[in-house]
C-alpha positions as CSV (number, residue, x, y, z in Angstrom):
1,M,135.2,42.2,-98.4
2,T,134.1,44.5,-95.7
3,A,136.4,46.2,-93.3
4,G,137.4,43.5,-90.5
5,G,136.4,40.3,-92.8
6,K,139.4,38.1,-92.9
7,A,141.6,40.6,-91.3
8,H,140.1,41.2,-87.7
9,G,141.2,38.1,-86.6
10,R,144.9,38.5,-87.1
11,L,144.7,42.0,-85.4
12,R,145.6,42.6,-81.8
13,V,146.1,45.5,-79.1
14,V,148.4,45.5,-76.5
15,E,149.7,47.5,-73.8
16,G,153.5,47.3,-73.5
17,D,157.3,47.6,-74.5
18,I,157.6,47.0,-78.7
19,T,161.3,45.9,-77.8
20,R,160.2,42.7,-75.8
21,Q,157.6,41.4,-78.4
22,Q,158.3,37.9,-79.7
23,V,157.3,38.8,-83.6
24,D,158.9,38.3,-86.6
25,A,159.6,42.5,-87.3
26,I,159.2,45.4,-85.1
27,V,158.4,48.5,-86.6
28,N,160.5,51.7,-85.6
29,A,158.6,55.1,-85.5
30,A,162.0,56.7,-86.8
31,N,163.3,60.1,-87.8
32,T,164.2,61.2,-91.4
33,S,168.2,60.0,-90.6
34,L,167.2,56.6,-89.0
35,L,169.8,57.4,-86.5
36,G,168.1,57.4,-83.1
37,G,166.4,59.4,-81.2
38,G,163.9,59.5,-78.3
39,G,161.2,57.9,-77.5
40,V,160.3,54.4,-79.4
41,D,163.3,55.0,-81.7
42,G,165.8,55.5,-78.9
43,A,164.3,52.4,-76.6
44,I,164.5,50.6,-80.0
45,H,168.1,51.2,-80.7
46,R,168.9,50.7,-77.0
47,A,167.6,47.4,-76.9
48,A,169.1,46.1,-80.6
49,G,172.9,47.4,-79.9
50,P,175.4,49.6,-81.5
51,E,174.9,47.2,-84.8
52,L,171.6,48.3,-85.5
53,L,172.8,52.0,-85.6
54,E,175.6,50.8,-87.8
55,E,173.1,49.2,-90.4
56,C,171.2,52.4,-90.2
57,R,174.0,54.5,-91.3
58,A,174.2,52.7,-94.6
59,L,170.8,53.5,-95.5
60,G,171.2,56.8,-95.8
61,G,168.0,58.0,-94.3
62,C,164.5,57.8,-94.9
63,D,161.6,60.2,-96.0
64,T,158.5,60.5,-94.5
65,G,155.9,58.3,-95.4
66,D,158.2,55.7,-96.8
67,A,159.8,52.6,-94.8
68,R,163.3,50.8,-94.8
69,I,164.1,47.5,-93.1
70,T,167.4,46.2,-91.0
71,R,168.0,43.2,-88.8
72,G,166.9,43.2,-85.3
73,Y,170.2,42.3,-83.7
74,R,169.5,41.9,-80.0
75,L,165.7,42.2,-79.9
76,P,163.5,39.3,-80.0
77,A,162.2,40.2,-83.7
78,K,164.7,39.5,-86.2
79,W,163.8,42.3,-88.4
80,V,162.9,46.6,-87.8
81,I,161.4,48.0,-90.0
82,H,161.8,51.5,-89.7
83,T,159.3,54.1,-90.9
84,V,159.0,58.2,-90.9
85,G,155.7,59.5,-89.5
86,P,154.4,63.0,-90.5
87,V,155.0,65.9,-87.7
88,W,151.5,66.8,-86.7
89,R,150.9,70.4,-88.1
90,G,147.4,70.5,-88.7
91,E,148.0,71.6,-92.7
92,G,146.4,68.5,-94.1
93,G,148.4,65.7,-95.9
94,E,149.2,64.1,-92.6
95,D,146.6,61.3,-92.5
96,G,148.1,60.3,-95.9
97,L,151.7,60.2,-95.1
98,L,150.8,58.3,-92.0
99,A,148.8,55.7,-93.7
100,S,151.9,55.5,-95.8
101,C,153.7,54.3,-93.3
102,Y,151.6,51.6,-92.3
103,R,151.1,50.4,-95.9
104,R,155.0,50.9,-96.7
105,S,155.7,48.8,-93.6
106,L,153.6,46.1,-94.4
107,E,154.8,45.6,-98.2
108,L,158.3,45.4,-97.0
109,A,157.3,42.9,-94.5
110,A,155.7,41.0,-97.3
111,E,158.4,41.2,-99.3
112,H,160.6,39.7,-96.6
113,R,158.0,37.3,-95.9
114,I,157.3,38.1,-92.2
115,R,154.3,36.7,-90.9
116,S,153.9,38.6,-87.7
117,I,154.6,42.2,-87.1
118,A,154.2,44.8,-84.2
119,F,153.4,48.6,-84.6
120,P,154.0,51.3,-82.2
121,A,151.3,54.3,-82.4
122,I,153.4,55.9,-84.9
123,S,153.4,59.6,-84.9
124,T,151.4,60.3,-81.7
125,G,154.3,61.3,-79.1
126,V,156.7,63.8,-80.0
127,Y,155.1,64.4,-83.3
128,H,151.8,65.2,-82.0
129,F,149.6,63.6,-84.2
130,P,146.1,63.1,-82.6
131,L,145.7,59.9,-80.9
132,E,142.5,59.0,-81.9
133,R,142.9,60.2,-85.5
134,A,146.2,58.2,-85.5
135,A,144.5,55.0,-84.3
136,R,141.9,55.4,-86.9
137,V,144.4,55.8,-89.6
138,A,146.3,52.9,-88.0
139,V,143.4,50.6,-87.8
140,T,141.8,51.3,-91.1
141,E,145.2,50.7,-93.2
142,V,146.3,47.8,-91.7
143,M,142.9,46.3,-92.3
144,R,142.9,47.1,-95.8
145,F,146.1,45.8,-96.1
146,L,145.5,42.4,-94.7
147,D,142.3,42.0,-96.6
148,K,144.2,41.6,-99.7
149,D,147.2,39.9,-98.4
150,A,146.9,36.6,-96.6
151,A,150.7,36.3,-95.9
152,I,151.4,38.2,-92.9
153,E,149.5,36.0,-90.0
154,E,149.2,38.5,-87.2
155,V,149.7,42.6,-86.5
156,V,149.8,43.9,-82.8
157,F,149.5,47.4,-82.1
158,V,152.0,47.5,-79.3
159,C,150.8,50.7,-76.8
160,F,152.7,52.4,-74.5
161,G,150.3,53.7,-71.8
162,R,146.8,52.8,-70.9
163,E,145.5,55.7,-72.9
164,A,146.6,55.0,-76.4
165,Y,146.1,51.2,-75.1
166,D,142.2,52.3,-74.8
167,V,142.0,54.5,-78.1
168,Y,143.6,51.5,-80.1
169,K,140.8,48.7,-78.4
170,R,138.3,51.1,-78.9
171,M,138.9,52.0,-82.4
172,L,139.8,48.6,-83.5
173,D,136.2,47.7,-82.0
174,E,134.6,50.3,-84.0
175,V,136.3,50.0,-87.6
176,V,135.5,46.0,-87.2
177,S,131.8,46.4,-86.5
């Protein structure tokens, strides 16, 4: 199936706050400790409440490119999938690690019968992954997964700010055409 075949109708881009999304799971752009931090990670931990930190402590961390799942606690989403994106250094390998973040998150979602999932722009904040490059990796990897897995009904890219929204929207339009 060509890129965007059956997957495109299940993808959308919104500008907003990932902690307010009405989906089964949200993805947290976490650090390796999973114990909270700045940006989207801090916002998710604050919105979910202290129980999230308690459950994350029991997980013992997460490697870059991998993912772990917890309950959502006080969030509208039932689940939080924590993934650790790569820090951009321009040394090579970052694209593969970022793709793995999306793939592992979607695999966990499928294992837990999650039907709707929202992703932030992983690694594009304090990890400095170039936004356009990250968007291409994200959209390509998600579409590849959705083309072979029909269980996930909706994937939302939640962009914090107009610049990210415009880039992700354009990337989605380019990849599916």
